[in-house]
C-alpha positions in Angstrom: 41.3 -9.1 -4.0 40.5 -12.8 -4.3 38.3 -12.7 -1.2 36.4 -9.7 -2.7 35.8 -11.7 -5.9 34.4 -14.6 -4.0 32.1 -12.4 -2.1 30.9 -10.8 -5.3 30.4 -14.2 -6.9 28.4 -15.4 -3.9 26.2 -12.2 -3.9 25.5 -12.7 -7.6 24.6 -16.4 -7.0 22.2 -15.3 -4.3 20.4 -12.9 -6.7 20.1 -15.7 -9.3 18.6 -18.0 -6.7 16.1 -15.4 -5.6 15.0 -14.8 -9.2 14.7 -18.5 -9.8 12.4 -18.8 -6.8 10.3 -15.9 -8.1 10.1 -17.7 -11.5 8.8 -20.8 -9.7 6.4 -18.6 -7.8 5.0 -17.3 -11.1 3.7 -20.7 -12.1 1.8 -20.9 -8.8 0.4 -17.4 -8.8 -0.7 -17.5 -12.5 -3.5 -19.8 -11.5 -4.9 -17.3 -9.0 -8.2 -15.8 -9.8 -10.5 -18.9 -9.4 -14.1 -18.1 -9.8 -15.9 -19.6 -6.8 -19.4 -19.4 -5.4 -20.3 -16.9 -2.6 -20.6 -18.4 0.8 -24.0 -19.9 1.5 -23.6 -19.0 5.2 -22.7 -15.4 6.0 -23.1 -12.8 8.7 -25.9 -10.3 8.3 -25.2 -6.6 7.7 -24.4 -5.0 11.1 -25.5 -1.7 12.5 -21.9 -1.2 13.5 -19.7 0.7 11.2 -16.5 -1.3 11.8 -15.5 -4.9 12.2 -12.2 -6.9 12.0 -11.0 -9.9 10.1 -7.5 -11.5 10.4 -6.4 -13.7 7.5 -3.1 -15.4 6.5 -2.3 -16.4 3.0 1.5 -16.5 2.4 3.6 -13.4 2.3 1.6 -10.6 3.8 2.7 -8.0 1.1 0.2 -9.4 -1.5 -2.6 -10.2 0.9 -2.4 -6.6 2.3 -2.4 -5.1 -1.2 -5.5 -7.1 -2.2 -7.6 -5.9 0.7 -6.3 -2.3 0.3 -8.1 -2.3 -3.0 -11.5 -3.7 -1.7 -14.4 -1.3 -1.3 -15.6 -1.3 2.3 -12.2 -2.0 3.8 -11.0 0.9 5.9 -7.6 -0.5 7.0 -5.4 -3.4 6.1 -2.2 -3.9 8.1 0.5 -6.5 7.8 1.6 -8.4 10.9 1.7 -11.7 12.7 -0.9 -14.0 14.3 -0.8 -17.5 15.8 2.1 -17.1 18.3 3.2 -15.0 21.3 3.9 -11.3 21.4 7.6 -11.7 22.2 8.1 -13.6 19.0 6.2 -11.2 16.7 9.2 -10.0 14.8 10.1 -10.7 11.2 13.6 -12.1 11.9 12.1 -14.6 14.4 8.9 -15.5 12.6 11.0 -16.3 9.5 12.5 -19.2 11.3 9.2 -21.0 11.1 9.3 -22.0 14.8 7.2 -19.3 16.4 3.7 -20.6 15.5 3.1 -17.2 13.8 1.8 -16.8 10.3 2.3 -13.7 8.3 -1.1 -12.2 8.5 -3.2 -9.2 7.6 -5.6 -7.4 10.0 -8.6 -6.1 8.0 -10.9 -3.4 9.3 -14.1 -3.3 7.3 -17.5 -1.7 7.2 -20.0 -4.6 7.5 -22.7 -2.4 6.1 -20.7 -2.2 2.8 -19.0 -5.6 2.6 -19.7 -8.8 4.5 -17.3 -11.1 6.3 -18.2 -13.8 3.8 -17.3 -11.7 0.8 -13.9 -11.0 2.4 -13.5 -14.8 2.7 -14.6 -15.3 -0.9 -11.9 -12.8 -2.1 -9.4 -14.6 0.2 -9.9 -18.0 -1.3 -10.4 -16.7 -4.9 -7.6 -14.2 -5.5 -5.6 -13.4 -2.4 -3.8 -16.8 -2.3 -4.0 -20.5 -3.2 -5.8 -22.1 -0.3 -4.9 -25.6 -1.4 -1.1 -25.2 -0.7 0.1 -26.5 2.7 2.6 -24.3 4.5 3.7 -22.4 1.4 2.7 -19.9 -1.2 4.6 -19.7 -4.5 8.4 -19.5 -3.7 7.8 -19.0 0.1 7.9 -22.1 2.2 7.3 -22.8 5.9 4.4 -22.7 8.4 4.7 -19.0 8.7 3.3 -18.9 5.1 0.3 -21.2 5.9 -3.3 -20.5 4.9 -5.2 -19.6 8.1 -8.2 -17.7 9.4 -8.0 -16.2 12.8 -11.7 -15.6 13.7 -12.6 -12.7 16.0 -15.6 -14.6 17.5 -17.7 -17.7 17.2 -19.8 -16.3 14.4 -16.8 -15.7 12.2 -15.5 -19.2 13.0 -18.9 -20.7 12.0 -19.0 -18.8 8.7 -15.4 -19.9 7.9 -16.0 -23.5 8.7 -19.2 -23.6 6.7 -17.5 -22.0 3.7 -14.5 -24.3 3.7 -16.9 -27.3 3.8 -19.0 -25.8 1.0 -15.9 -25.3 -1.3 -14.6 -28.7 -0.5 -17.9 -30.5 -1.1 -18.5 -28.5 -4.3 -15.0 -29.3 -5.6 -14.3 -25.6 -6.2 -10.6 -26.4 -6.3 -8.6 -29.4 -7.7 -7.7 -30.3 -4.1 -9.2 -29.8 -0.6 -8.4 -26.5 1.1 -5.4 -26.5 3.5 -6.7 -23.5 5.4 -6.8 -23.8 9.2 -9.1 -22.0 11.5 -7.3 -20.8 14.6 -9.5 -18.9 17.1 -8.2 -17.0 20.1 -4.9 -15.9 18.6 -4.1 -12.1 18.8 -2.7 -10.1 16.0 0.5 -8.1 16.2 1.3 -5.3 13.8 4.4 -5.9 11.7 7.4 -3.7 11.0 6.8 -0.4 9.2 9.0 -1.4 6.3 6.5 -4.2 5.5 3.5 -1.9 5.4 2.1 -0.8 1.9 5.0 -2.8 0.4 3.4 -3.4 -3.0 2.3 0.3 -3.4 5.9 1.4 -2.6 7.6 -1.3 -4.7 5.6 -2.0 -7.8 8.6 -2.7 -9.9 10.1 -5.2 -7.4 10.6 -8.6 -9.1 8.8 -10.5 -6.4 5.8 -8.1 -6.5 5.6 -8.2 -10.3 5.6 -12.0 -10.4 3.7 -12.9 -7.3 1.4 -10.1 -6.3 0.4 -7.8 -9.1 -1.5 -10.7 -10.7 -3.6 -10.9 -7.6 -4.8 -7.3 -8.1 -5.6 -8.0 -11.7 -7.6 -11.0 -10.7 -9.4 -9.0 -8.0 -10.4 -6.4 -10.6 -11.5 -9.0 -13.1 -13.5 -11.2 -10.7 -14.7 -8.7 -8.2 -15.1 -5.6 -10.3 -17.9 -4.1 -8.2 -15.9 -4.5 -5.0 -12.6 -3.2 -6.5 -11.4 0.3 -5.9 -8.4 1.8 -7.8 -7.1 4.0 -4.9 -5.9 1.8 -2.0 -6.3 2.6 1.6 -2.8 2.7 3.0 -1.5 1.5 6.4 1.3 4.1 6.7 3.7 4.2 9.6 2.8 3.1 13.2 4.4 6.3 14.4 
């Protein structure tokens, strides 16, 4: 009986700590939705109907949800980039020692939306790019702000945009975003896919991620779509 009481007390304490972390995260995410200029350097519209961008901005639940609501995006999948394939699993990545970052692979139609516009949304509403190795209540290098360019052209646009935003003092501090070319993306576990859409009442989602969707609709109304494109199961 005594042991059971202790276990229940410890479980209750864990819930309190999680809620406290979410409360701290609300202060960080409430500032999301910074109006910033479009990139001066961008890629021209392509004749191809499909291109890929991989971005990391903290917990992948919110980043995935943002891009699922962007017109021109045909797929947004949560996963891992920056490390090796054998380490691309949530339990291992969560240690912060695998070089992976929680990331989202975005497939988009460059005839509808440009790579630069995806980056503008990334810096403006998907996360706080000035935070180093953390976002809200989540801490560690696996939550870093990072861009994994698919080619030299994407890397060039990303570097130019970061310089533009820093030079123009678009944020109160310089961006902490890293550019990490040549790193493959690995799809995450099914239970992480479409997490916001399946768990809208989850306390973490309410505090940290739903405000991102509100900011997306407010600042990028012409690029916002109400019905998300879902990743579904890998099977």
